[in-house]
PDB file of N, CA, C and O in Angstrom:
ATOM      1  N   UNK A   1     -94.669 -13.150 -12.064  1.00  0.00           N
ATOM      2  CA  UNK A   1     -93.619 -13.526 -10.867  1.00  0.00           C
ATOM      3  C   UNK A   1     -94.607 -13.830  -9.290  1.00  0.00           C
ATOM      4  O   UNK A   1     -95.384 -13.259  -8.524  1.00  0.00           O
ATOM      5  N   UNK A   2     -93.896 -15.173  -9.513  1.00  0.00           N
ATOM      6  CA  UNK A   2     -94.859 -16.164  -8.069  1.00  0.00           C
ATOM      7  C   UNK A   2     -93.543 -15.501  -6.892  1.00  0.00           C
ATOM      8  O   UNK A   2     -92.332 -15.561  -7.105  1.00  0.00           O
ATOM      9  N   UNK A   3     -94.254 -14.858  -5.589  1.00  0.00           N
ATOM     10  CA  UNK A   3     -93.222 -14.793  -4.527  1.00  0.00           C
ATOM     11  C   UNK A   3     -93.634 -15.745  -3.638  1.00  0.00           C
ATOM     12  O   UNK A   3     -94.716 -16.139  -3.203  1.00  0.00           O
ATOM     13  N   UNK A   4     -92.420 -16.020  -3.479  1.00  0.00           N
ATOM     14  CA  UNK A   4     -91.818 -17.210  -2.045  1.00  0.00           C
ATOM     15  C   UNK A   4     -92.857 -17.161  -0.562  1.00  0.00           C
ATOM     16  O   UNK A   4     -92.838 -16.097   0.056  1.00  0.00           O
ATOM     17  N   UNK A   5     -93.366 -17.818  -0.248  1.00  0.00           N
ATOM     18  CA  UNK A   5     -94.481 -17.887   0.801  1.00  0.00           C
ATOM     19  C   UNK A   5     -93.371 -18.093   2.068  1.00  0.00           C
ATOM     20  O   UNK A   5     -92.682 -19.100   2.229  1.00  0.00           O
ATOM     21  N   UNK A   6     -93.373 -16.545   3.165  1.00  0.00           N
ATOM     22  CA  UNK A   6     -92.251 -16.341   4.261  1.00  0.00           C
ATOM     23  C   UNK A   6     -93.069 -17.193   5.083  1.00  0.00           C
ATOM     24  O   UNK A   6     -94.291 -17.166   4.943  1.00  0.00           O
ATOM     25  N   UNK A   7     -92.344 -18.190   6.198  1.00  0.00           N
ATOM     26  CA  UNK A   7     -92.912 -18.536   7.185  1.00  0.00           C
ATOM     27  C   UNK A   7     -92.589 -17.738   8.231  1.00  0.00           C
ATOM     28  O   UNK A   7     -91.409 -17.387   8.214  1.00  0.00           O
ATOM     29  N   UNK A   8     -93.417 -17.219   9.391  1.00  0.00           N
ATOM     30  CA  UNK A   8     -93.075 -16.770  10.827  1.00  0.00           C
ATOM     31  C   UNK A   8     -93.691 -17.751  11.729  1.00  0.00           C
ATOM     32  O   UNK A   8     -94.881 -18.048  11.837  1.00  0.00           O
ATOM     33  N   UNK A   9     -92.380 -18.324  12.533  1.00  0.00           N
ATOM     34  CA  UNK A   9     -92.745 -19.208  13.891  1.00  0.00           C
ATOM     35  C   UNK A   9     -91.481 -18.379  15.020  1.00  0.00           C
ATOM     36  O   UNK A   9     -90.515 -17.667  14.745  1.00  0.00           O
ATOM     37  N   UNK A  10     -91.879 -18.729  15.972  1.00  0.00           N
ATOM     38  CA  UNK A  10     -91.209 -18.080  17.272  1.00  0.00           C
ATOM     39  C   UNK A  10     -90.511 -19.662  17.254  1.00  0.00           C
ATOM     40  O   UNK A  10     -91.385 -20.512  17.423  1.00  0.00           O
ATOM     41  N   UNK A  11     -89.593 -20.047  17.142  1.00  0.00           N
ATOM     42  CA  UNK A  11     -88.388 -21.336  17.694  1.00  0.00           C
ATOM     43  C   UNK A  11     -88.288 -21.516  19.125  1.00  0.00           C
ATOM     44  O   UNK A  11     -88.872 -22.374  19.787  1.00  0.00           O
ATOM     45  N   UNK A  12     -87.329 -20.442  19.625  1.00  0.00           N
ATOM     46  CA  UNK A  12     -87.026 -20.339  21.033  1.00  0.00           C
ATOM     47  C   UNK A  12     -87.857 -19.220  21.708  1.00  0.00           C
ATOM     48  O   UNK A  12     -87.697 -18.045  21.377  1.00  0.00           O
ATOM     49  N   UNK A  13     -88.671 -19.563  22.578  1.00  0.00           N
ATOM     50  CA  UNK A  13     -89.452 -18.725  23.253  1.00  0.00           C
ATOM     51  C   UNK A  13     -88.669 -18.218  24.377  1.00  0.00           C
ATOM     52  O   UNK A  13     -87.830 -19.075  24.654  1.00  0.00           O
ATOM     53  N   UNK A  14     -88.581 -17.306  25.071  1.00  0.00           N
ATOM     54  CA  UNK A  14     -88.215 -16.794  26.589  1.00  0.00           C
ATOM     55  C   UNK A  14     -89.097 -17.219  27.692  1.00  0.00           C
ATOM     56  O   UNK A  14     -90.313 -17.044  27.767  1.00  0.00           O
ATOM     57  N   UNK A  15     -88.136 -17.937  28.733  1.00  0.00           N
ATOM     58  CA  UNK A  15     -88.941 -18.404  29.587  1.00  0.00           C
ATOM     59  C   UNK A  15     -87.965 -17.892  31.147  1.00  0.00           C
ATOM     60  O   UNK A  15     -86.829 -17.418  31.159  1.00  0.00           O
ATOM     61  N   UNK A  16     -88.792 -18.161  32.246  1.00  0.00           N
ATOM     62  CA  UNK A  16     -88.263 -17.341  33.333  1.00  0.00           C
ATOM     63  C   UNK A  16     -86.940 -17.631  33.511  1.00  0.00           C
ATOM     64  O   UNK A  16     -86.028 -16.861  33.809  1.00  0.00           O
ATOM     65  N   UNK A  17     -86.902 -19.252  33.226  1.00  0.00           N
ATOM     66  CA  UNK A  17     -85.263 -19.844  33.222  1.00  0.00           C
ATOM     67  C   UNK A  17     -84.341 -20.027  32.155  1.00  0.00           C
ATOM     68  O   UNK A  17     -83.294 -20.675  32.156  1.00  0.00           O
ATOM     69  N   UNK A  18     -85.024 -19.182  30.982  1.00  0.00           N
ATOM     70  CA  UNK A  18     -84.013 -18.775  30.028  1.00  0.00           C
ATOM     71  C   UNK A  18     -84.578 -17.992  29.247  1.00  0.00           C
ATOM     72  O   UNK A  18     -85.205 -18.289  28.230  1.00  0.00           O
ATOM     73  N   UNK A  19     -84.288 -16.486  29.890  1.00  0.00           N
ATOM     74  CA  UNK A  19     -84.702 -15.835  29.343  1.00  0.00           C
ATOM     75  C   UNK A  19     -84.524 -14.828  27.624  1.00  0.00           C
ATOM     76  O   UNK A  19     -85.218 -13.927  27.155  1.00  0.00           O
ATOM     77  N   UNK A  20     -83.125 -15.612  27.039  1.00  0.00           N
ATOM     78  CA  UNK A  20     -82.806 -14.930  26.220  1.00  0.00           C
ATOM     79  C   UNK A  20     -82.048 -15.727  25.649  1.00  0.00           C
ATOM     80  O   UNK A  20     -81.184 -16.409  26.201  1.00  0.00           O
ATOM     81  N   UNK A  21     -82.430 -15.688  23.994  1.00  0.00           N
ATOM     82  CA  UNK A  21     -81.856 -16.642  23.132  1.00  0.00           C
ATOM     83  C   UNK A  21     -80.891 -16.303  21.631  1.00  0.00           C
ATOM     84  O   UNK A  21     -81.527 -16.026  20.614  1.00  0.00           O
ATOM     85  N   UNK A  22     -80.367 -16.317  21.612  1.00  0.00           N
ATOM     86  CA  UNK A  22     -79.631 -15.734  20.235  1.00  0.00           C
ATOM     87  C   UNK A  22     -77.849 -15.980  19.945  1.00  0.00           C
ATOM     88  O   UNK A  22     -77.050 -16.598  20.649  1.00  0.00           O
ATOM     89  N   UNK A  23     -77.684 -15.457  19.022  1.00  0.00           N
ATOM     90  CA  UNK A  23     -75.900 -15.299  18.126  1.00  0.00           C
ATOM     91  C   UNK A  23     -76.526 -17.332  17.508  1.00  0.00           C
ATOM     92  O   UNK A  23     -76.169 -18.452  17.875  1.00  0.00           O
ATOM     93  N   UNK A  24     -77.274 -16.965  16.753  1.00  0.00           N
ATOM     94  CA  UNK A  24     -77.470 -18.217  16.224  1.00  0.00           C
ATOM     95  C   UNK A  24     -77.498 -18.475  14.836  1.00  0.00           C
ATOM     96  O   UNK A  24     -77.990 -17.648  14.068  1.00  0.00           O
ATOM     97  N   UNK A  25     -76.763 -20.111  14.228  1.00  0.00           N
ATOM     98  CA  UNK A  25     -76.905 -19.918  12.507  1.00  0.00           C
ATOM     99  C   UNK A  25     -77.316 -21.097  12.305  1.00  0.00           C
ATOM    100  O   UNK A  25     -77.370 -22.067  13.062  1.00  0.00           O
ATOM    101  N   UNK A  26     -77.753 -20.897  10.705  1.00  0.00           N
ATOM    102  CA  UNK A  26     -78.588 -22.417  10.266  1.00  0.00           C
ATOM    103  C   UNK A  26     -77.426 -22.921   8.975  1.00  0.00           C
ATOM    104  O   UNK A  26     -76.781 -22.229   8.188  1.00  0.00           O
ATOM    105  N   UNK A  27     -77.474 -23.993   9.109  1.00  0.00           N
ATOM    106  CA  UNK A  27     -76.611 -25.044   7.941  1.00  0.00           C
ATOM    107  C   UNK A  27     -77.280 -26.082   7.558  1.00  0.00           C
ATOM    108  O   UNK A  27     -77.861 -26.870   8.304  1.00  0.00           O
ATOM    109  N   UNK A  28     -77.220 -26.125   6.302  1.00  0.00           N
ATOM    110  CA  UNK A  28     -77.664 -27.251   5.714  1.00  0.00           C
ATOM    111  C   UNK A  28     -77.060 -28.250   5.531  1.00  0.00           C
ATOM    112  O   UNK A  28     -76.058 -27.900   4.908  1.00  0.00           O
ATOM    113  N   UNK A  29     -77.017 -29.873   5.765  1.00  0.00           N
ATOM    114  CA  UNK A  29     -76.798 -30.779   6.625  1.00  0.00           C
ATOM    115  C   UNK A  29     -76.646 -32.004   5.139  1.00  0.00           C
ATOM    116  O   UNK A  29     -77.683 -32.031   4.476  1.00  0.00           O
ATOM    117  N   UNK A  30     -75.941 -32.588   4.814  1.00  0.00           N
ATOM    118  CA  UNK A  30     -75.939 -33.163   3.892  1.00  0.00           C
ATOM    119  C   UNK A  30     -76.786 -34.505   3.226  1.00  0.00           C
ATOM    120  O   UNK A  30     -76.525 -35.191   2.238  1.00  0.00           O
ATOM    121  N   UNK A  31     -78.102 -34.582   4.371  1.00  0.00           N
ATOM    122  CA  UNK A  31     -78.812 -35.121   4.249  1.00  0.00           C
ATOM    123  C   UNK A  31     -80.090 -34.004   3.283  1.00  0.00           C
ATOM    124  O   UNK A  31     -81.053 -34.312   2.580  1.00  0.00           O
ATOM    125  N   UNK A  32     -79.609 -32.897   3.613  1.00  0.00           N
ATOM    126  CA  UNK A  32     -80.562 -31.593   2.652  1.00  0.00           C
ATOM    127  C   UNK A  32     -81.568 -30.984   4.313  1.00  0.00           C
ATOM    128  O   UNK A  32     -82.571 -30.288   4.158  1.00  0.00           O
ATOM    129  N   UNK A  33     -81.289 -31.217   5.151  1.00  0.00           N
ATOM    130  CA  UNK A  33     -82.207 -30.955   6.544  1.00  0.00           C
ATOM    131  C   UNK A  33     -81.417 -29.770   6.822  1.00  0.00           C
ATOM    132  O   UNK A  33     -80.262 -29.534   6.469  1.00  0.00           O
ATOM    133  N   UNK A  34     -82.173 -29.098   7.473  1.00  0.00           N
ATOM    134  CA  UNK A  34     -81.334 -27.896   8.489  1.00  0.00           C
ATOM    135  C   UNK A  34     -80.903 -27.873   9.735  1.00  0.00           C
ATOM    136  O   UNK A  34     -81.710 -28.329  10.545  1.00  0.00           O
ATOM    137  N   UNK A  35     -79.566 -27.366  10.300  1.00  0.00           N
ATOM    138  CA  UNK A  35     -79.324 -27.608  11.441  1.00  0.00           C
ATOM    139  C   UNK A  35     -79.479 -25.780  12.356  1.00  0.00           C
ATOM    140  O   UNK A  35     -78.757 -24.877  11.934  1.00  0.00           O
ATOM    141  N   UNK A  36     -80.106 -25.603  13.117  1.00  0.00           N
ATOM    142  CA  UNK A  36     -80.249 -24.253  13.923  1.00  0.00           C
ATOM    143  C   UNK A  36     -79.496 -24.586  15.059  1.00  0.00           C
ATOM    144  O   UNK A  36     -79.854 -25.459  15.850  1.00  0.00           O
ATOM    145  N   UNK A  37     -78.071 -23.676  15.216  1.00  0.00           N
ATOM    146  CA  UNK A  37     -77.319 -23.647  16.742  1.00  0.00           C
ATOM    147  C   UNK A  37     -77.603 -22.581  17.297  1.00  0.00           C
ATOM    148  O   UNK A  37     -77.357 -21.736  16.436  1.00  0.00           O
ATOM    149  N   UNK A  38     -78.063 -21.933  18.431  1.00  0.00           N
ATOM    150  CA  UNK A  38     -77.974 -20.915  19.107  1.00  0.00           C
ATOM    151  C   UNK A  38     -77.724 -20.949  20.660  1.00  0.00           C
ATOM    152  O   UNK A  38     -77.786 -21.943  21.384  1.00  0.00           O
ATOM    153  N   UNK A  39     -77.448 -19.744  20.995  1.00  0.00           N
ATOM    154  CA  UNK A  39     -76.686 -19.640  22.317  1.00  0.00           C
ATOM    155  C   UNK A  39     -78.428 -19.252  23.109  1.00  0.00           C
ATOM    156  O   UNK A  39     -79.279 -18.401  22.851  1.00  0.00           O
ATOM    157  N   UNK A  40     -78.339 -20.385  24.157  1.00  0.00           N
ATOM    158  CA  UNK A  40     -79.611 -20.136  25.131  1.00  0.00           C
ATOM    159  C   UNK A  40     -78.544 -19.757  26.456  1.00  0.00           C
ATOM    160  O   UNK A  40     -77.804 -20.493  27.110  1.00  0.00           O
ATOM    161  N   UNK A  41     -78.819 -18.237  26.544  1.00  0.00           N
ATOM    162  CA  UNK A  41     -78.593 -17.899  28.524  1.00  0.00           C
ATOM    163  C   UNK A  41     -79.701 -18.092  29.377  1.00  0.00           C
ATOM    164  O   UNK A  41     -80.914 -18.107  29.167  1.00  0.00           O
ATOM    165  N   UNK A  42     -78.940 -18.250  30.489  1.00  0.00           N
ATOM    166  CA  UNK A  42     -79.671 -18.105  31.909  1.00  0.00           C
ATOM    167  C   UNK A  42     -79.306 -17.111  32.650  1.00  0.00           C
ATOM    168  O   UNK A  42     -78.721 -17.171  33.731  1.00  0.00           O
ATOM    169  N   UNK A  43     -79.710 -16.024  31.971  1.00  0.00           N
ATOM    170  CA  UNK A  43     -79.879 -15.002  32.531  1.00  0.00           C
ATOM    171  C   UNK A  43     -79.808 -13.465  31.672  1.00  0.00           C
ATOM    172  O   UNK A  43     -79.023 -13.372  30.728  1.00  0.00           O
ATOM    173  N   UNK A  44     -80.500 -12.521  31.985  1.00  0.00           N
ATOM    174  CA  UNK A  44     -80.690 -11.195  30.366  1.00  0.00           C
ATOM    175  C   UNK A  44     -79.251 -10.641  30.207  1.00  0.00           C
ATOM    176  O   UNK A  44     -79.195 -10.324  29.018  1.00  0.00           O
ATOM    177  N   UNK A  45     -78.193 -10.391  30.720  1.00  0.00           N
ATOM    178  CA  UNK A  45     -77.165  -9.846  30.271  1.00  0.00           C
ATOM    179  C   UNK A  45     -75.971 -10.709  29.599  1.00  0.00           C
ATOM    180  O   UNK A  45     -75.856 -11.921  29.779  1.00  0.00           O
ATOM    181  N   UNK A  46     -75.118  -9.947  28.820  1.00  0.00           N
ATOM    182  CA  UNK A  46     -74.436 -10.334  27.909  1.00  0.00           C
ATOM    183  C   UNK A  46     -73.584 -11.476  28.555  1.00  0.00           C
ATOM    184  O   UNK A  46     -73.305 -12.535  27.994  1.00  0.00           O
ATOM    185  N   UNK A  47     -73.244 -11.136  29.707  1.00  0.00           N
ATOM    186  CA  UNK A  47     -72.324 -11.931  30.642  1.00  0.00           C
ATOM    187  C   UNK A  47     -73.069 -12.926  31.187  1.00  0.00           C
ATOM    188  O   UNK A  47     -72.217 -13.787  31.407  1.00  0.00           O
ATOM    189  N   UNK A  48     -74.080 -13.347  31.536  1.00  0.00           N
ATOM    190  CA  UNK A  48     -75.192 -14.299  31.735  1.00  0.00           C
ATOM    191  C   UNK A  48     -74.419 -16.091  30.972  1.00  0.00           C
ATOM    192  O   UNK A  48     -73.954 -16.251  29.844  1.00  0.00           O
ATOM    193  N   UNK A  49     -74.530 -16.971  31.913  1.00  0.00           N
ATOM    194  CA  UNK A  49     -74.389 -18.233  31.593  1.00  0.00           C
ATOM    195  C   UNK A  49     -74.435 -18.706  30.381  1.00  0.00           C
ATOM    196  O   UNK A  49     -75.100 -17.805  29.869  1.00  0.00           O
ATOM    197  N   UNK A  50     -74.246 -19.382  29.603  1.00  0.00           N
ATOM    198  CA  UNK A  50     -75.091 -20.085  28.402  1.00  0.00           C
ATOM    199  C   UNK A  50     -74.646 -21.127  27.820  1.00  0.00           C
ATOM    200  O   UNK A  50     -73.455 -21.437  27.867  1.00  0.00           O
ATOM    201  N   UNK A  51     -75.677 -21.910  27.097  1.00  0.00           N
ATOM    202  CA  UNK A  51     -74.916 -23.335  26.281  1.00  0.00           C
ATOM    203  C   UNK A  51     -75.538 -23.245  24.829  1.00  0.00           C
ATOM    204  O   UNK A  51     -76.583 -22.619  24.650  1.00  0.00           O
ATOM    205  N   UNK A  52     -74.993 -23.771  23.978  1.00  0.00           N
ATOM    206  CA  UNK A  52     -75.500 -23.954  23.054  1.00  0.00           C
ATOM    207  C   UNK A  52     -76.143 -25.027  22.400  1.00  0.00           C
ATOM    208  O   UNK A  52     -75.586 -26.095  22.144  1.00  0.00           O
ATOM    209  N   UNK A  53     -77.574 -24.685  22.068  1.00  0.00           N
ATOM    210  CA  UNK A  53     -78.791 -25.444  22.140  1.00  0.00           C
ATOM    211  C   UNK A  53     -78.712 -25.974  20.354  1.00  0.00           C
ATOM    212  O   UNK A  53     -77.829 -25.398  19.719  1.00  0.00           O
ATOM    213  N   UNK A  54     -79.418 -26.825  19.700  1.00  0.00           N
ATOM    214  CA  UNK A  54     -79.548 -27.206  18.682  1.00  0.00           C
ATOM    215  C   UNK A  54     -80.993 -27.739  18.412  1.00  0.00           C
ATOM    216  O   UNK A  54     -81.758 -28.253  19.228  1.00  0.00           O
ATOM    217  N   UNK A  55     -81.215 -27.473  16.934  1.00  0.00           N
ATOM    218  CA  UNK A  55     -82.694 -27.758  16.578  1.00  0.00           C
ATOM    219  C   UNK A  55     -82.774 -28.574  15.152  1.00  0.00           C
ATOM    220  O   UNK A  55     -82.802 -27.783  14.209  1.00  0.00           O
ATOM    221  N   UNK A  56     -82.805 -29.573  14.864  1.00  0.00           N
ATOM    222  CA  UNK A  56     -82.969 -29.680  13.635  1.00  0.00           C
ATOM    223  C   UNK A  56     -84.588 -29.809  12.795  1.00  0.00           C
ATOM    224  O   UNK A  56     -85.599 -30.179  13.393  1.00  0.00           O
ATOM    225  N   UNK A  57     -84.565 -29.425  11.319  1.00  0.00           N
ATOM    226  CA  UNK A  57     -85.833 -29.193  10.422  1.00  0.00           C
ATOM    227  C   UNK A  57     -85.768 -29.871   9.418  1.00  0.00           C
ATOM    228  O   UNK A  57     -85.021 -29.456   8.532  1.00  0.00           O
ATOM    229  N   UNK A  58     -86.344 -30.848   9.246  1.00  0.00           N
ATOM    230  CA  UNK A  58     -86.243 -31.746   7.706  1.00  0.00           C
ATOM    231  C   UNK A  58     -87.478 -31.451   6.701  1.00  0.00           C
ATOM    232  O   UNK A  58     -87.884 -32.292   5.900  1.00  0.00           O
ATOM    233  N   UNK A  59     -87.986 -30.250   6.831  1.00  0.00           N
ATOM    234  CA  UNK A  59     -89.117 -29.737   5.552  1.00  0.00           C
ATOM    235  C   UNK A  59     -88.904 -28.194   5.657  1.00  0.00           C
ATOM    236  O   UNK A  59     -89.642 -27.287   6.043  1.00  0.00           O
ATOM    237  N   UNK A  60     -87.423 -28.230   5.098  1.00  0.00           N
ATOM    238  CA  UNK A  60     -87.065 -26.549   5.194  1.00  0.00           C
ATOM    239  C   UNK A  60     -87.150 -25.302   6.338  1.00  0.00           C
ATOM    240  O   UNK A  60     -86.818 -24.128   6.175  1.00  0.00           O
ATOM    241  N   UNK A  61     -87.631 -25.861   7.390  1.00  0.00           N
ATOM    242  CA  UNK A  61     -87.663 -24.731   8.221  1.00  0.00           C
ATOM    243  C   UNK A  61     -89.145 -24.327   8.503  1.00  0.00           C
ATOM    244  O   UNK A  61     -89.366 -23.147   8.778  1.00  0.00           O
ATOM    245  N   UNK A  62     -90.206 -25.245   8.455  1.00  0.00           N
ATOM    246  CA  UNK A  62     -91.381 -25.421   8.668  1.00  0.00           C
ATOM    247  C   UNK A  62     -91.897 -25.322  10.224  1.00  0.00           C
ATOM    248  O   UNK A  62     -92.631 -24.632  10.931  1.00  0.00           O
ATOM    249  N   UNK A  63     -90.807 -26.766  10.308  1.00  0.00           N
ATOM    250  CA  UNK A  63     -91.167 -27.188  11.360  1.00  0.00           C
ATOM    251  C   UNK A  63     -89.852 -27.863  11.919  1.00  0.00           C
ATOM    252  O   UNK A  63     -89.152 -28.559  11.183  1.00  0.00           O
ATOM    253  N   UNK A  64     -89.445 -27.565  13.644  1.00  0.00           N
ATOM    254  CA  UNK A  64     -88.471 -27.976  13.981  1.00  0.00           C
ATOM    255  C   UNK A  64     -88.432 -28.972  15.235  1.00  0.00           C
ATOM    256  O   UNK A  64     -89.265 -28.842  16.132  1.00  0.00           O
ATOM    257  N   UNK A  65     -87.558 -29.861  15.277  1.00  0.00           N
ATOM    258  CA  UNK A  65     -87.283 -30.567  16.202  1.00  0.00           C
ATOM    259  C   UNK A  65     -87.132 -30.194  17.666  1.00  0.00           C
ATOM    260  O   UNK A  65     -87.106 -29.027  18.057  1.00  0.00           O
ATOM    261  N   UNK A  66     -86.991 -31.717  18.786  1.00  0.00           N
ATOM    262  CA  UNK A  66     -86.782 -31.208  19.954  1.00  0.00           C
ATOM    263  C   UNK A  66     -85.358 -30.365  20.022  1.00  0.00           C
ATOM    264  O   UNK A  66     -84.811 -30.136  18.943  1.00  0.00           O
ATOM    265  N   UNK A  67     -84.923 -30.036  20.866  1.00  0.00           N
ATOM    266  CA  UNK A  67     -83.795 -28.812  21.194  1.00  0.00           C
ATOM    267  C   UNK A  67     -82.656 -30.008  21.940  1.00  0.00           C
ATOM    268  O   UNK A  67     -83.017 -30.912  22.693  1.00  0.00           O
ATOM    269  N   UNK A  68     -81.615 -29.810  21.625  1.00  0.00           N
ATOM    270  CA  UNK A  68     -80.564 -30.825  21.797  1.00  0.00           C
ATOM    271  C   UNK A  68     -79.354 -29.629  22.154  1.00  0.00           C
ATOM    272  O   UNK A  68     -79.072 -28.543  21.649  1.00  0.00           O
ATOM    273  N   UNK A  69     -78.795 -30.450  23.319  1.00  0.00           N
ATOM    274  CA  UNK A  69     -77.448 -29.496  23.633  1.00  0.00           C
ATOM    275  C   UNK A  69     -76.443 -30.247  22.620  1.00  0.00           C
ATOM    276  O   UNK A  69     -76.511 -31.423  22.260  1.00  0.00           O
ATOM    277  N   UNK A  70     -75.496 -29.275  22.252  1.00  0.00           N
ATOM    278  CA  UNK A  70     -74.395 -28.867  20.977  1.00  0.00           C
ATOM    279  C   UNK A  70     -73.225 -28.561  22.035  1.00  0.00           C
ATOM    280  O   UNK A  70     -72.043 -28.732  21.735  1.00  0.00           O
ATOM    281  N   UNK A  71     -73.632 -28.104  23.277  1.00  0.00           N
ATOM    282  CA  UNK A  71     -71.983 -27.502  24.086  1.00  0.00           C
ATOM    283  C   UNK A  71     -72.666 -26.927  25.088  1.00  0.00           C
ATOM    284  O   UNK A  71     -73.601 -26.127  25.117  1.00  0.00           O
ATOM    285  N   UNK A  72     -71.822 -27.658  26.165  1.00  0.00           N
ATOM    286  CA  UNK A  72     -72.227 -27.077  27.534  1.00  0.00           C
ATOM    287  C   UNK A  72     -71.392 -25.991  27.736  1.00  0.00           C
ATOM    288  O   UNK A  72     -70.435 -25.827  26.980  1.00  0.00           O
ATOM    289  N   UNK A  73     -71.673 -25.025  28.887  1.00  0.00           N
ATOM    290  CA  UNK A  73     -71.288 -23.962  29.471  1.00  0.00           C
ATOM    291  C   UNK A  73     -69.555 -24.362  29.871  1.00  0.00           C
ATOM    292  O   UNK A  73     -69.208 -24.700  31.003  1.00  0.00           O
ATOM    293  N   UNK A  74     -68.412 -24.209  28.443  1.00  0.00           N
ATOM    294  CA  UNK A  74     -67.287 -24.534  29.091  1.00  0.00           C
ATOM    295  C   UNK A  74     -66.939 -23.170  29.438  1.00  0.00           C
ATOM    296  O   UNK A  74     -66.065 -23.281  30.297  1.00  0.00           O
ATOM    297  N   UNK A  75     -67.218 -21.635  29.169  1.00  0.00           N
ATOM    298  CA  UNK A  75     -66.774 -20.760  29.088  1.00  0.00           C
ATOM    299  C   UNK A  75     -66.795 -20.655  30.454  1.00  0.00           C
ATOM    300  O   UNK A  75     -66.077 -19.679  30.669  1.00  0.00           O
ATOM    301  N   UNK A  76     -67.225 -21.116  31.615  1.00  0.00           N
ATOM    302  CA  UNK A  76     -67.258 -21.026  33.361  1.00  0.00           C
ATOM    303  C   UNK A  76     -68.149 -19.964  33.661  1.00  0.00           C
ATOM    304  O   UNK A  76     -68.199 -19.594  34.834  1.00  0.00           O
ATOM    305  N   UNK A  77     -68.828 -19.432  32.851  1.00  0.00           N
ATOM    306  CA  UNK A  77     -69.534 -18.482  33.449  1.00  0.00           C
ATOM    307  C   UNK A  77     -70.652 -18.865  34.941  1.00  0.00           C
ATOM    308  O   UNK A  77     -70.976 -20.046  35.067  1.00  0.00           O
ATOM    309  N   UNK A  78     -70.923 -18.342  35.477  1.00  0.00           N
ATOM    310  CA  UNK A  78     -71.945 -18.808  36.442  1.00  0.00           C
ATOM    311  C   UNK A  78     -72.988 -17.892  37.177  1.00  0.00           C
ATOM    312  O   UNK A  78     -73.797 -18.386  37.963  1.00  0.00           O
TER     313      UNK A  78
END
């Protein structure tokens, strides 16, 4: 029996400006590509302001395109 190869890659590395990413999900789009949407926090705490960012993969998650804004910080955190 063949075992599928598992690819591992850090997709959203933390930076001093965005030290935390989380609460993400992936959906398959009608064209077969994958859409990853995740929270990008501008502070280390759960109460930090955040936006939702998205990335698309057209090769089953092996590589990901540039991040793009999906939702502004409409929650009003500052």
